[in-house]
N, C-alpha and C positions, 0 to 999 in steps of 0.2 A: 809886618806885625799882625795885620788882619788874617793873613793866611795861617800864621802860627796859631792864632786863636781858634780858627775854624778846624784845623787839623787836630789840635788838642781836644776840642769839644767832641769831634767825631770819634777819636780814639777812646776817650773816656766813656763815651756812650756805648761803643762796641764792647769794651771789656766789662762795663757795668752790667749790660744785658747778659753777656755770656756768664759772668759770675752769678747772676740771678737764676741761671738754669734755662734761659730762653734758647730755643733752637737757633742754630747758626744762621739758617736762611731767614728766619723772622728777625733776628738781630740785625742782619745786613739791611733788610728792607726797612726796619724801624729807624735805623740810623740815617738811612737815605731820606726818609720822610721828615725826620727832625731837621736835617740839614737844609732840605728844600724849603720847608716852611719858614725857617728863620733867616736863611741867607739868600733866597732866590724868590723872584716874583712869579715863577711858573707854578700853577696849581699842582700840588704834590699828588693828589688823588688821581687826577687825569693822567699824569706822567707814569704813575705806578701801574695803572691798568694797561696802558699801551705797551710799556716796557716788559711787563711780566708775560703778557700774551705773546709778544714777539720772541721772548726767550724760550717759552715753552713750545712754540710751534716751529722751531728750526728743524728743517729736514736733515741737516748734517747730524743733529743730536740724536736721531733715531738709531744710529749705530750703537749708542751707549747702552740702552736697555737690552739690546740683542747680545752684545758681548757679555754683559752681566749675566744674562740667562744662560749663555753657553758655559760660563764658569761655574754657575750653580749646578748645572746638569753634570758636568765633569766631576765636581766635588763629591757627587754621590755614586761615582763609578769606582772600579778597581784600578783606576789609572795610577795612583801612587804606588800600589803594590807591584804593578807591572813595571813601573820605572825602576824600582829597586832591583827586581829580578834581572832586568835587562842590563843595568849599569854595573852592578856589584862585581861581576867576574872580570871586568876590564880595568878595575881600579885597585885591585889587590896589590899590585907591584909599584904603585905610585907612592911617594912619601906622603904620609897622612892617610893612605888607603881609603877606607870607606867614608871618611869625613867629606871627601869630594862629592859623595852622592847628594849632600845638601846643596852644593852649588850647581851641579849639573842638573839635578832633579828640578831645582827652582828655575833654572834657565829654560828647561824644556817646558815645564808647566806654565811659565810666564808667557810662552808663545801661543798658548791656547786659553789664557785666563784674562790678563790685562789688569788684574788687581793684586796689589802687594799683600794685603791681608789674606786673600784667598790662596795665593801661592804659598805663603808662609804656613798657613794652617793645614793645607792639603799635604804638602811635603812633610811638614813636621809631625803630622798625625802618624805617619809611618816610620820616619827615620829616628825620631827621638827614642821611642822604646827599643827599637832594633839596635841602634848604636850604643845605647846604655847597656843592653844585654851583652853586647860584644866587648864591653869594657872601655869604651872611649870616654875621655873626660867630659863631664857634663858642661863645664864652662866653654869648651870648644864646640860642643854640639850646638848649644844655644847661641853662642856668639856668631858662628858661621851661618847658622840658619837665619838669624836676625838680619844679617847683612844681605845674604843671598835672596831672602824673600823680597827685598826691594827691587830685584830684577823684574818683578811683575809690573812695575811702572815703566821700565825703560825698554824692555824687549817687546816689540809689537806683537799683537795688538794691545795698546795701552789705553786704559780709560782716561788717564790724566792727559794724554796727548790729544784725545778727542776734545776734552774740555778746553785745553789750550788752543787747539786749532779753531774752535768756535769763537773763543774770546779774542784771538789775534787775527782771525780771518785769513788763515793760511791753510794750504792743502794738507788734509789729514793723511792722505796716502804718502805724500813726501815726508811728513813727520814720521810715519811708520818706518819708512826706508831709512831715515836719518838715525833711528834708534838702534838699528841692527848692529853696526860695528861698535858703537860705544857700549852696548849691552854685552857683546862678546869680550870687549876689552876689560870691562869691570869684572866679569866672571873669571877671566884669566888672572886678574889681580888678586881676587879672593883665593883662587886655587894656588897661586904662587905663595901667598901668605901661609896657607895650610901646609904646603910642602916645606917652606922655610921653618915653620914651627916644629914640624915632625922631625926634620934633620937635627934641630937643636935639642929636641926632647925625645929621643928614640925610645926611652923606657916607658913613656906615657902612651905609646901607640901599640895596641894589641897585635899579636902575631897574625900573619896573613892566613887566609883560608887555604885549604889544600888547592894546589895548582890545577887548573882545568886545561884540557886540550883546546885547540882552536875550534874544533867542531863543537865541543860542549859550549864554548863561549858564544859561538854563532847561534846555537840552538836557544840559549837563554835570551839572546838579543831579539828573538822573534816577538817578545813581549812589548818591544818598543814600536812595532810596526803600526798599530792603530793610531798612536799619538803623532807619529811622524807623518802619516797620511793626512791627519786632520790639520796639522800645521801647514803642510804643503797645499792643501785645498784652500785654507783661509788666506795665507800670505801670498801664495802663488796667484790666486785670482786677482789680488790687488796689484802685484808687481808686474804682471803681464798685461794689465789694462783691461782684463775681461770684466772686472767688477769694481765698483766704488767701495769705499770703506763700509758703507751701510749695507750694500749687497753682499759683501764678503762676510759681514757679521751674520747675515741670514744663512749663508752657506755654513758658517761655523755652528749655528744652532742646529741645523738639519744634520750635520755631521756628528755633533755631540749626541743628539737623540738616537742616531743610528748606532753609534758606539755603545751607548747605554743599553739599547735594545739587544745588541749582540752579546753583551756581557751579562745580560739577564738582570740588570739593576733597574730597568725601566718598568715601572708599574704606575698605577693611578696615584698612589701615595707619593712616590718620589717625584713624579711629574708635577703634582700640585705644590709640593714643598719647594721645588726648584723655581717654579713660576712665581710663587708668593715671595720667596727670598729675593729674587731679582726685582720684583715689583717694589718691595719695601726699600731696597737699597737705591733703586732709581728714583723713587719719590723723594728720598732724602737728598740725593744729589741734585735733582731738578729744582727743589725748593731753594737750595743753596745758590744754584746758578741764577734763578730768577731774582733772588734778593741781591745778588752781586751785580746783576745787570742794572737793576734799579739804582744801586749805590754808585755804579760807574756813571750813569746818566746824571745823577744828582751832583756828583763831583765835577762833571763837565759844565753844568749850569753855574755852579759856584765858582768855577775857574781854577780849581786846585791842580789839575794836570799841567796846565800852562805855567802856573806859579811854581810848581815843583820842578818842572823842566828848567825854568829860568834860574831857580836857586841852585840846582845841581850844576848848571852851566857856569855860575859864578864861582863854584868851588875849583874850577880848573882841573878836574880829575882827568887823567888819561883813560884810555879805554880799559886798560888793566885795572886801574884804580876803581873805575866804575864797577867792573865785574866783581872785584874783591868786596867792595862795599855792599853790592847787591847780595853776594853770597852770605855775608855776615847777617844782613838784614833778614834774609829768608830763613837762616838757621835759627835766629832768635824768634821769628814769627812761628816757626815750626814747633817751638816749645809750647805754643798755646792753641794752634789751629791745625786741622788736618790738611793734607796736601791739596785737595780739590778746593777747599775754602781759600787757601793761600793764593792759588792761581787766579780764581775768579775775583777775589777781592783786590788784587794788586795790579792786574794787567791793564785795566783802564787808566791807571795813573802812570804806570811805568813805560808802557809801549811808546808814547810820544818821545820820551827821553831816550829810550833804546834806539829808536829809529833815527833820532837826531845825532846819536853817536855813531851811526853807520853800521850798526850790528845787524847781521843777517837774522831774520826772525825765525827761520828754521833752526839755525844754530842755537839761537836764544831759547827756543823751545826745549831742546835737548839739555841745555844748561839748567833750565828751570826744573826739568825732571830730575836731574842729578841732585840739585840742592833739596828738592822735595823728598827725594829718597833719604837724604841725610836726616830730614825732619822725622822720617818714619821710625828712627831709632834714637831720638832725643826725648828725654822725659820733659814734662809730665804727660804730653799728649802724643807719644810715639805709638802708633797703632800696632806695629809689629811687636813692640814690647808688651802691650796688653795681650796680644794673641799668645805669645810665648809664656807669659805669666800664668794665663789660664790653663795652658796645656801642660806646663811643667810643675806648677805649684810653687815656683820661686817668686821672690819679691821683685818688684820693678827695679829698685836700685841695683840689685845683683845683675839682672839681665842687661841693664844699661851699661854697667861696668864691663861685662864680658863682650859687649858689642863695640867697645871703643876702637879696637883695631880696625873693624870694618868701616867705622866712621872716618878714620884717618885715611884709609884706602880710597874712600869716595872723594875725600879732599884732593888726594893725588890725582884721581880721575878727572876732577874739574880742571886742575892745572894742565894736565895733558891735553884736555879738550881745548883749552885756551891756546896752548902753544902750537897745537896741530889741529886747527879747525876743520881740516879736510876729513878728520875722523867722523864728523857728523854730516858734512856737506857733500862729500864725494859721491856717495851712493844716490842721493836724490837728484844730483845733476845728470846722472845717467838715464833718468826716467824720461 
């Protein structure tokens, strides 16, 4: 009964502060302070200072601002235009034709971004007007882009994987490797849905562009060379063991700056805009992480993780039942919090339970990314929905409705991941 009272009080405190417009990071820290002051004998101020300093000075976390900066630099290049030029000639004969550029473009940009919102915005900035001009249905343009944009979280390098790796104390390089095959699987599920829809609705798919010779297609594919080289440099340096995730992030920044300079988009203004954009975003994430670390410490002193683990143990859930319960829990939580907040807020409580159930933490990290992806397209706090609403002028409920097929495909992806765990664990084991 005491545990229920504590949990209720903390939850009410969190949502009351969020509803009052308090920043997420300050909400988490404030809730932790209240909990420690009321339910623990440890001085809250001393614990907060030590914990926040420890969270902010983590060496592993230095990869995060570098990957954010790389994404900001690339956002200001002609990368999206080059992707369309390179991909379009090869997709004309597939069912669904150029709608596949949303999925493949997002998958490629995800490998150099790490952010779902940045992936969705960068690819959508170019594909939405172009696909509309060619006569593709707006519902399918926005729906497929909403789902495909979430690949920015799953295909490495991924910002949320770095956050999870820090919170769960697991290898970020192994997490990156674990995300490759699931990311490709999810992209194929999206493309399969587009093909299935196109076969069932042939009249809604515009006519194909004039056929190109193989030489012409290869000539257009040259536009993909810069981004492929950058992906190879970043991920190759990690997988070959030449660089850690942090060092690979630095390689990515140097490569992005070189690419920007070669394209002529690097100048003092774009450099400062990219640096300030990455700084603002990292400060927001760092504040959330610091607040969540303090909340995790507070819950440890109060004894909630142990009590929650014991309670879940009394439910007698099978491993499958536990995974389904956690999936539903994260989907509901995703209606109110962003993905990074979800991860840092819940890991301290859930990891002991997950480990007690014998679940591999690398696999669980990929599972978490999957369900957080689903939260990206669930109202009212689905960041991809906000991005697309701003870009298309459509209302949030409309975009959420046309994104529903992608949500169900992600649910299928979670089930496949559970039935075949090697999808996530095979590649890291080869490291």
